[in-house]
C-alpha positions as CSV (number, residue, x, y, z in Angstrom):
1,M,111.1,236.3,132.0
2,A,113.5,236.9,134.3
3,L,112.1,240.6,134.3
4,R,108.6,239.6,134.8
5,K,109.8,237.2,137.9
6,F,111.5,240.7,139.1
7,R,108.4,242.7,138.6
8,S,106.1,240.1,140.3
9,L,108.4,239.7,143.3
10,R,108.1,243.6,143.9
11,W,104.1,243.3,143.6
12,G,104.4,240.3,145.6
13,A,106.5,241.6,148.4
14,A,103.5,242.7,150.8
15,L,101.5,239.6,150.3
16,L,105.0,237.5,151.4
17,A,106.1,239.9,154.4
18,A,102.4,238.8,155.9
19,A,102.9,234.9,154.9
20,M,106.2,235.2,157.1
21,V,104.2,236.4,160.3
22,L,101.8,233.1,160.1
23,P,103.0,230.0,162.0
24,Q,104.4,226.7,160.2
25,A,102.1,223.8,160.0
26,G,102.3,221.8,163.0
27,A,103.5,224.6,165.3
28,A,101.9,225.2,168.3
29,R,99.4,227.8,168.5
30,P,99.7,230.9,170.9
31,P,97.1,231.4,173.2
32,A,94.1,233.6,171.8
33,K,94.5,237.0,172.7
34,P,91.3,239.4,173.3
35,A,90.3,240.8,169.8
36,A,91.5,244.8,169.7
37,P,89.0,247.2,169.0
38,A,89.2,247.9,164.6
39,P,91.0,251.0,164.2
40,A,88.4,253.9,163.0
41,P,88.3,254.1,159.1
42,V,90.5,257.1,157.9
43,Q,88.5,259.8,156.4
44,P,89.3,262.4,154.3
45,S,90.2,266.0,155.3
46,S,87.2,267.9,156.2
47,T,89.1,270.6,153.6
48,A,89.8,267.9,150.9
49,P,88.4,268.8,147.3
50,K,86.2,266.3,145.9
51,L,88.0,266.1,142.9
52,I,91.9,266.4,141.6
53,V,92.3,267.1,138.2
54,A,96.1,266.1,137.4
55,I,96.8,267.8,133.8
56,A,100.0,267.5,131.9
57,V,100.7,269.3,128.9
58,D,103.4,266.9,126.8
59,Q,106.1,269.0,125.9
60,F,105.0,272.2,127.7
61,S,108.2,273.7,128.5
62,A,108.5,276.2,131.5
63,D,109.9,278.4,128.4
64,L,107.0,278.2,126.4
65,F,105.0,278.8,129.7
66,A,106.8,282.1,130.1
67,Q,107.2,283.3,126.7
68,Y,103.1,283.0,126.3
69,R,102.2,283.7,129.6
70,P,101.1,287.6,128.9
71,H,99.1,286.3,125.9
72,F,96.8,283.9,128.3
73,T,93.1,284.6,128.4
74,G,91.7,281.3,129.0
75,G,92.2,278.1,131.3
76,L,96.3,278.8,131.5
77,A,95.4,282.5,132.7
78,R,92.9,281.0,135.3
79,L,96.0,278.7,136.9
80,A,98.4,281.6,136.3
81,S,96.3,283.0,139.5
82,G,96.9,280.4,141.7
83,A,100.5,278.8,143.0
84,V,102.7,279.2,140.2
85,F,105.8,277.4,140.5
86,P,107.2,278.8,137.1
87,A,110.8,276.6,137.7
88,G,109.5,273.1,138.0
89,Y,111.9,270.3,137.1
90,Q,111.3,266.7,135.5
91,S,114.8,266.2,137.3
92,H,115.9,263.0,135.4
93,A,117.8,262.8,132.2
94,A,115.6,260.8,130.3
95,T,113.3,263.6,129.6
96,E,110.6,261.6,127.4
97,T,107.2,260.9,127.4
98,C,106.6,258.0,129.7
99,P,109.4,258.4,132.3
100,G,108.2,261.9,132.8
101,H,104.5,261.3,132.8
102,S,105.5,258.3,135.6
103,T,106.7,260.8,138.2
104,I,104.0,263.1,137.9
105,L,101.0,261.2,140.3
106,T,103.7,258.8,141.3
107,G,106.0,261.0,143.6
108,M,109.1,258.9,142.5
109,H,111.9,259.4,140.1
110,P,112.0,257.0,137.0
111,A,114.8,255.1,138.8
112,R,111.9,253.8,141.3
113,T,108.7,253.5,138.8
114,G,110.9,251.4,136.1
115,I,110.0,253.7,133.5
116,I,113.7,254.5,132.2
117,A,113.1,256.0,128.9
118,N,109.8,255.3,126.0
119,T,111.4,252.3,125.3
120,W,114.3,249.8,125.8
121,I,116.2,246.8,124.4
122,D,115.6,243.5,126.0
123,Q,117.4,241.0,124.2
124,S,116.3,238.1,126.7
125,V,112.4,238.5,125.2
126,A,111.3,235.3,123.7
127,R,110.6,237.2,120.4
128,A,112.3,238.9,117.5
129,K,111.6,242.5,118.3
130,K,113.6,242.9,121.0
131,V,112.3,246.8,121.5
132,I,110.0,247.0,124.5
133,Y,107.3,250.1,124.5
134,C,106.9,251.1,128.1
135,A,103.0,250.6,127.8
136,E,103.1,247.2,126.4
137,D,102.8,243.9,127.7
138,E,105.3,242.2,125.8
139,T,104.2,238.4,127.0
140,K,100.8,239.1,125.3
141,A,100.0,238.9,122.0
142,A,97.7,241.4,119.9
143,A,95.1,240.8,117.2
144,D,96.8,242.7,114.8
145,T,100.6,241.3,114.7
146,R,101.7,245.0,113.8
147,D,100.0,246.4,117.1
148,Y,101.1,245.7,120.8
149,V,98.6,245.0,123.7
150,A,98.5,248.0,126.0
151,S,99.2,247.7,129.7
152,V,100.8,249.5,132.7
153,V,103.0,246.8,133.7
154,H,105.9,248.3,133.5
155,L,105.1,250.7,136.2
156,L,106.4,249.2,139.5
157,V,104.6,251.7,141.7
158,P,101.2,253.1,142.8
159,T,99.9,256.2,141.4
160,L,97.8,259.1,143.5
161,G,94.6,257.2,142.3
162,D,95.6,254.0,143.1
163,R,96.4,254.9,146.4
164,L,93.1,256.6,147.1
165,K,91.2,253.1,145.4
166,A,93.3,251.3,148.2
167,L,92.0,253.3,151.2
168,W,88.8,254.3,149.6
169,P,87.5,251.9,147.3
170,A,84.1,254.2,146.4
171,S,86.9,256.9,144.8
172,R,87.1,256.9,141.5
173,N,90.2,256.9,139.2
174,V,89.6,257.9,135.5
175,A,92.6,259.1,132.4
176,V,92.3,260.3,129.2
177,S,94.9,261.3,126.8
178,G,96.2,261.8,123.4
179,K,98.6,258.8,124.0
180,D,98.2,255.7,125.9
181,R,101.4,255.7,127.8
182,A,100.6,259.3,129.0
183,A,97.1,257.9,130.2
184,L,98.6,254.6,131.7
185,M,101.3,255.9,133.9
186,M,99.4,258.8,135.4
187,G,96.0,256.6,135.8
188,G,98.2,253.7,137.2
189,H,97.0,249.8,137.9
190,A,93.4,250.4,139.4
191,I,91.7,252.8,136.8
192,D,88.1,252.5,136.3
193,Q,88.1,254.1,133.1
194,V,91.0,254.9,130.4
195,Y,90.8,256.6,127.0
196,W,93.8,257.6,124.5
197,W,93.5,258.5,120.8
198,K,94.3,255.6,118.8
199,G,94.4,256.1,114.7
200,S,90.8,257.8,114.3
201,G,89.1,257.3,117.8
202,F,89.7,256.9,121.5
203,A,90.6,253.2,122.4
204,S,90.6,251.2,125.7
205,L,92.4,248.4,127.3
206,D,92.1,245.3,125.6
207,G,89.0,243.2,127.2
208,R,87.1,246.6,127.8
209,T,84.1,248.0,126.7
210,L,83.7,251.6,125.2
211,A,81.7,253.4,127.4
212,P,78.9,255.7,126.0
213,S,80.9,259.0,126.8
214,A,83.5,257.2,124.4
215,V,81.4,256.3,121.5
216,N,79.8,259.3,121.4
217,E,82.7,261.5,121.2
218,N,84.2,258.7,118.3
219,K,81.4,259.2,116.5
220,A,81.2,263.3,116.3
221,L,84.9,262.8,115.7
222,A,84.4,260.7,112.8
223,D,82.1,263.4,110.9
224,R,84.8,265.8,111.7
225,L,87.6,264.1,110.4
226,A,85.4,263.1,107.0
227,A,84.3,266.9,106.2
228,G,88.2,268.4,107.0
229,A,88.3,271.9,108.4
230,P,90.1,274.9,107.7
231,G,93.2,276.6,109.2
232,F,93.2,278.6,112.3
233,E,93.5,282.2,112.1
234,L,96.7,283.4,113.3
235,P,96.5,285.5,116.4
236,V,97.8,289.1,115.9
237,W,100.6,288.4,118.5
238,C,101.9,285.5,116.3
239,A,103.0,287.4,113.4
240,G,106.6,287.6,113.9
241,K,106.8,283.9,114.6
242,D,105.1,283.6,110.8
243,R,108.2,282.7,108.9
244,A,109.3,280.0,106.6
245,V,112.2,277.6,107.5
246,P,113.4,275.5,104.7
247,L,114.6,271.8,105.6
248,Q,116.4,269.4,103.8
249,P,116.5,266.0,104.7
250,N,120.4,264.5,104.1
251,G,119.6,261.0,103.3
252,S,120.9,259.5,107.0
253,A,118.3,257.8,109.0
254,D,118.2,257.2,112.3
255,G,114.8,255.6,114.5
256,L,112.6,259.0,114.6
257,S,113.5,260.3,111.0
258,S,112.8,256.9,109.4
259,L,109.7,256.8,111.4
260,A,108.6,259.8,109.9
261,A,109.1,258.9,106.5
262,G,107.5,255.5,107.0
263,L,104.7,257.7,108.0
264,T,104.6,260.0,105.3
265,G,106.2,258.8,102.5
266,P,110.2,259.5,100.6
267,A,111.2,262.4,102.3
268,R,111.5,265.5,100.4
269,A,112.9,269.5,100.7
270,F,110.0,270.6,103.0
271,T,109.4,274.0,105.0
272,V,107.9,274.4,108.3
273,G,107.3,277.9,110.4
274,T,103.8,279.2,108.7
275,G,101.5,276.1,108.8
276,R,97.6,276.9,110.0
277,F,96.4,273.3,110.5
278,A,94.1,273.5,107.6
279,L,92.8,269.8,107.7
280,G,92.0,267.8,104.7
281,A,89.1,265.0,104.7
282,G,90.3,261.8,106.7
283,D,93.6,263.2,107.4
284,K,94.2,261.2,111.1
285,N,98.0,262.5,111.0
286,G,96.7,266.2,110.6
287,F,94.2,265.8,113.0
288,R,96.8,264.2,115.4
289,A,99.6,267.2,115.3
290,S,96.7,270.0,115.5
291,P,95.2,271.9,118.6
292,R,92.1,269.4,117.3
293,L,93.6,266.3,119.4
294,D,93.8,268.6,122.7
295,R,89.5,269.7,122.1
296,A,88.8,266.4,121.8
297,T,90.8,265.0,124.8
298,L,88.6,267.7,126.9
299,D,85.5,266.8,125.5
300,L,86.0,263.1,126.3
301,A,87.0,264.3,130.0
302,T,84.1,266.5,130.5
303,E,82.0,263.9,129.4
304,L,83.7,261.4,131.9
305,V,83.3,263.7,134.7
306,D,79.3,263.3,134.2
307,E,79.4,259.5,133.3
308,N,81.5,258.2,136.3
309,K,79.9,261.3,139.0
310,L,83.5,262.7,139.4
311,G,83.5,264.8,142.5
312,K,80.1,264.0,143.6
313,G,81.2,260.7,146.1
314,T,81.8,261.4,149.6
315,V,85.3,260.6,149.2
316,P,87.8,262.3,146.3
317,D,88.5,261.0,142.7
318,V,91.1,261.8,140.3
319,L,90.6,262.6,136.8
320,S,94.3,262.7,134.6
321,V,94.3,264.3,131.9
322,S,97.4,264.6,129.3
323,L,97.1,266.8,126.6
324,S,99.5,265.6,123.7
325,A,98.9,268.2,120.7
326,T,101.8,270.6,122.0
327,D,104.2,267.7,121.6
328,Y,103.4,266.4,118.2
329,V,103.1,270.3,117.0
330,G,106.9,270.6,118.6
331,H,108.0,267.4,116.9
332,A,106.6,268.4,113.5
333,Y,107.4,272.1,113.4
334,G,109.3,273.0,116.2
335,T,108.6,275.7,119.0
336,E,109.3,278.7,117.7
337,G,107.3,279.2,114.7
338,A,103.4,280.0,113.8
339,E,102.3,276.5,114.4
340,M,103.2,276.6,118.1
341,C,102.2,280.0,118.6
342,I,98.4,278.5,117.3
343,Q,98.6,275.5,119.5
344,M,99.5,277.9,122.6
345,Q,96.5,280.0,121.7
346,Q,94.2,277.3,121.0
347,L,95.1,275.4,124.2
348,D,94.4,278.1,126.7
349,L,91.1,278.6,125.5
350,A,90.2,274.7,125.6
351,L,91.5,274.9,128.9
352,G,89.1,277.5,129.5
353,D,86.1,276.0,128.4
354,F,86.9,272.6,130.3
355,F,87.3,274.4,133.7
356,T,84.2,276.8,132.7
357,A,82.4,273.1,132.3
358,L,83.5,271.8,135.8
359,D,82.5,275.1,137.5
360,Q,79.1,274.8,135.7
361,R,78.9,271.3,137.7
362,G,79.3,272.7,141.0
363,I,82.6,270.6,141.5
364,D,84.7,271.3,144.4
365,Y,88.0,270.6,142.7
366,A,91.8,271.4,142.6
367,V,94.5,271.3,139.6
368,V,97.5,270.9,138.8
369,L,98.9,271.5,135.6
370,T,102.8,270.6,134.5
371,A,104.3,268.5,131.8
372,D,106.2,265.3,131.0
373,H,109.2,267.4,129.6
374,G,110.3,270.5,128.0
375,G,111.4,270.6,124.1
376,F,113.9,272.1,122.1
377,D,113.7,273.9,118.7
378,L,114.8,272.7,115.4
379,P,118.6,273.6,115.0
380,E,118.2,275.6,111.6
381,R,116.1,278.0,113.0
382,L,118.1,278.1,116.5
383,G,121.2,278.6,114.1
384,E,119.4,282.0,113.2
385,Q,118.7,282.6,116.4
386,A,121.8,283.6,118.3
387,L,122.6,279.9,118.7
388,P,124.7,278.7,115.6
389,A,126.3,276.1,117.9
390,A,123.4,274.5,117.7
391,H,123.4,271.4,115.4
392,R,122.0,267.9,114.1
393,V,123.8,264.9,115.9
394,S,126.4,262.9,113.7
395,K,125.4,259.5,112.3
396,A,128.5,258.3,113.7
397,L,126.7,257.8,117.0
398,L,124.1,255.5,115.4
399,P,124.4,251.6,116.7
400,E,125.5,250.5,112.9
401,A,128.7,252.9,113.2
402,L,129.5,252.2,116.9
403,S,129.2,248.8,116.0
404,A,131.7,248.9,113.2
405,A,134.2,251.2,115.5
406,V,134.1,249.1,118.8
407,A,134.5,246.3,116.5
408,A,137.6,247.4,114.8
409,K,139.2,248.1,118.0
410,T,138.6,245.0,119.5
411,G,138.5,242.4,116.8
412,L,135.4,241.2,118.0
413,D,132.1,240.4,115.8
414,A,130.3,243.8,114.6
415,K,127.0,242.5,113.7
416,G,124.7,243.7,116.0
417,L,127.3,244.6,118.8
418,V,126.1,247.5,120.0
419,L,122.3,248.6,120.0
420,S,120.1,251.3,120.7
421,E,117.0,253.4,119.8
422,G,119.1,256.4,118.6
423,A,122.0,258.7,118.8
424,S,121.2,259.6,122.7
425,G,120.5,257.4,125.7
426,D,120.5,253.9,126.5
427,I,122.9,251.5,124.5
428,W,123.2,247.9,125.4
429,L,126.3,245.6,124.1
430,R,125.4,242.2,122.0
431,R,123.7,240.0,125.0
432,D,126.1,237.2,124.2
433,L,129.2,239.1,125.3
434,A,130.8,238.2,128.6
435,G,133.9,238.5,130.8
436,A,136.8,239.8,129.4
437,D,135.2,240.3,125.9
438,K,132.4,242.3,127.7
439,A,135.2,244.6,129.0
440,R,136.8,245.2,126.1
441,A,133.7,246.0,124.0
442,L,132.5,248.5,127.3
443,E,136.3,250.3,127.2
444,A,136.4,250.9,123.6
445,L,132.4,251.8,123.6
446,K,133.1,254.3,126.0
447,A,136.3,255.9,124.9
448,E,134.6,255.9,121.2
449,L,131.9,257.8,122.5
450,L,133.5,260.4,124.5
451,A,136.3,261.1,121.4
452,N,133.0,262.5,119.7
453,S,132.5,266.2,119.9
454,D,128.9,266.3,119.9
455,V,128.8,263.9,123.3
456,A,129.2,265.7,126.9
457,A,129.0,262.4,129.0
458,A,128.8,258.7,128.8
459,F,128.5,256.3,132.0
460,T,128.5,253.1,132.4
461,A,125.8,250.8,134.0
462,D,128.5,250.2,137.1
463,E,129.4,253.6,137.2
464,L,125.4,254.7,137.9
465,A,124.7,251.9,139.9
466,A,127.6,253.1,142.2
467,A,126.6,256.5,142.3
468,P,124.4,257.6,145.2
469,V,120.8,258.1,144.8
470,P,120.6,262.7,144.0
471,S,119.1,265.0,146.4
472,G,119.1,268.5,147.1
473,S,117.9,270.9,144.7
474,P,117.6,269.6,140.7
475,E,118.9,272.9,139.0
476,T,122.8,271.8,140.7
477,W,122.5,268.2,139.8
478,S,125.7,266.7,138.0
479,L,125.4,265.0,134.8
480,L,125.9,261.7,137.0
481,D,122.9,263.0,139.3
482,R,120.5,263.2,136.2
483,A,121.3,260.0,134.9
484,R,121.0,258.0,138.0
485,A,117.6,259.3,138.5
486,S,116.7,257.5,135.5
487,F,118.6,254.4,136.0
488,H,117.1,251.1,137.0
489,R,119.5,248.3,136.4
490,P,117.0,245.5,135.3
491,L,116.2,247.8,132.2
492,S,118.7,250.3,131.6
493,G,122.0,249.7,129.4
494,D,125.4,249.1,129.6
495,V,126.3,252.9,128.8
496,V,124.2,256.2,129.3
497,L,125.1,258.6,126.3
498,M,124.5,262.0,127.1
499,L,124.9,264.9,123.8
500,K,126.3,268.1,124.6
501,R,123.8,271.1,124.9
502,G,122.1,272.6,121.2
503,V,123.0,269.3,120.0
504,V,119.8,267.6,118.5
505,P,119.3,263.8,118.6
506,I,117.9,263.5,115.1
507,V,120.3,263.3,112.1
508,S,118.1,264.1,109.8
509,P,115.1,266.1,109.3
510,A,111.7,264.6,108.0
511,P,107.7,265.8,107.7
512,G,106.7,265.2,111.1
513,I,109.9,264.8,113.1
514,V,112.2,268.1,112.8
515,A,112.7,268.7,116.5
516,T,112.5,266.9,119.5
517,H,113.5,266.3,123.5
518,G,114.7,263.8,125.6
519,S,118.5,265.6,126.4
520,P,119.6,266.0,129.9
521,W,119.4,269.8,129.6
522,D,117.4,272.1,131.5
523,Y,115.8,273.0,128.2
524,D,114.0,269.5,128.5
525,R,113.9,269.4,132.3
526,R,112.1,272.5,133.2
527,V,108.8,272.6,133.5
528,P,105.6,274.6,134.8
529,I,104.0,273.3,137.9
530,V,100.8,275.6,138.6
531,F,98.2,274.7,141.1
532,W,94.9,276.0,141.3
533,R,91.5,276.0,143.8
534,K,88.4,277.9,143.6
535,G,88.8,280.8,146.5
536,M,92.8,280.4,146.9
537,T,95.3,283.2,147.5
538,G,97.8,282.8,144.4
539,F,101.5,283.2,145.1
540,E,104.1,282.6,142.6
541,Q,107.5,280.6,144.0
542,P,110.5,281.1,141.7
543,S,112.5,278.6,143.5
544,P,113.1,274.9,141.8
545,I,110.4,272.4,142.8
546,E,110.3,268.7,141.1
547,T,107.6,267.2,139.5
548,V,107.5,264.2,142.5
549,D,106.4,267.1,144.3
550,I,102.9,267.0,143.4
551,A,101.8,263.4,144.6
552,P,102.7,264.0,148.0
553,T,101.3,267.8,147.8
554,F,97.9,266.3,146.7
555,A,98.1,263.3,149.4
556,A,98.4,265.7,152.1
557,L,95.3,267.9,150.6
558,V,93.1,265.3,151.0
559,G,94.1,263.8,154.2
560,L,95.8,260.4,152.7
561,P,98.1,258.8,154.8
562,V,101.6,258.1,153.6
563,A,104.4,256.7,155.8
564,A,107.7,258.8,155.5
565,G,110.0,258.1,152.4
566,T,107.2,256.7,150.4
567,F,107.7,259.6,148.0
568,D,110.8,261.4,146.1
569,G,109.1,264.6,146.5
570,R,108.0,266.5,149.4
571,C,104.5,268.3,150.0
572,L,104.5,271.7,148.9
573,D,102.4,274.2,151.1
574,L,99.9,275.8,149.2
575,D,98.5,278.3,151.5
576,A,99.8,281.4,150.9
577,G,99.6,282.7,154.4
578,P,100.9,281.6,158.1
579,G,98.1,278.4,157.6
580,T,99.4,275.1,155.8
581,T,97.9,272.5,153.3
582,C,101.0,270.1,154.2
583,G,99.9,269.2,157.9
584,A,102.5,267.1,159.7
585,A,103.8,266.8,156.0
586,K,105.3,270.1,155.5
């Protein structure tokens, strides 16, 4: 309840400030003054596009973009003719889906958005499950006790779509994704329509009726799922990736591998690297972890453009599209096999068809494409490809082992002493610890972490709170800077753990989860950022920028007035010549 009160205060700050200027009851009223003429309403820039299309490709690292760029012939090839920033950064340490998406259209780092991770632990909540999902409202109960109520309540700041609707109520703000957290973090609080893949079709927020576009898409998808589909052909240029990599689960379990085992059954020896995404009849999980999910998402996005008449009004609209299949493929098969090669080709082709559909509708649209984070291949393959140091994390960094170690050093009860969602990121101590006991436990925990050969750094909450907000070019940030950009004290752990480069935070591989992301290293932080608009002169700028630069760039492009200091990022000038798209914000 304390956290909910904090959030309510944040959102109520503007109302409180307004209330403070009202005269108190019984106070003398000042003499009436002539009414000032109403200011002229702010109009969009005369050169503003009618539709902003913000695309996030989940787990689309700068490395994947560079590796496959010569083979793109569709939508990604079109975008590469625009303003290309190949060294974009999700600058923070918590390189996960929810924090990354929260930066793209807010222009703020997770330290300000309040989205510190996909999940966190809140021991104060009045329910047995203390793990909080970033896109749920934990104060509400879902009809199905195994489910949750999807919500954007944890996002503390407005998105670009929120800001446009606040100034121009006629603006439409629409979002669609393969994941609820992606759609909600890009769409924000004032979303006209929002959809995400759930189970075997697209769903929306509780209490909302599916629009005809979503109903029709779900009917078509039900038929496709029931029929199944053959695998995709392997492009000729993928032949070198087509090699089986054997994987043997080691019997250990962490949060990720346990989840995968729960979805797919007991883990046995298996291989990755040669898949073609053949779809069995009714295989919902197979559909999700394949290029078909992105195609369905873009099909629905196109239908939503028509249904909402996006780009046809007098003020700019926003369409947020997050494509999730690259992430599901990366987790299930890694980033360097035939599966990812096929995914890259199909992503490119699907985007090409989507842009062609927008062209056919005669819409003046501006696009940005980026990613919520990068990704890292499975260590078993990395070890064969010039990175022998790559390996899976030690189970000594899981919460049960850490609890035992800290208890042995301090004499405290080991039960639930150390809490975490895996072997990296935020770590909490049991909430009943206070004073000297907590200080001893914290000291012992940090010492235990730093003594482990897999650990690069461990920072306490006090150390992070005392650190200055990072600035400057993101590739020069220290590990402390990167952790600080993800740190939000009401939610963050007592300690933040960072693994060494090349250590994969999955103790044991299992079908569906062999590789991941989430590290503070550049293979997870670096993402492409590409802008395109019909008629623009393209250019390539290799200097680092950040995803928090996207919102101020579009705000300037459409003529949205924003106070200085609102964004953590800066406006990027998309004019390749002496002109500017940033105006006074440049």
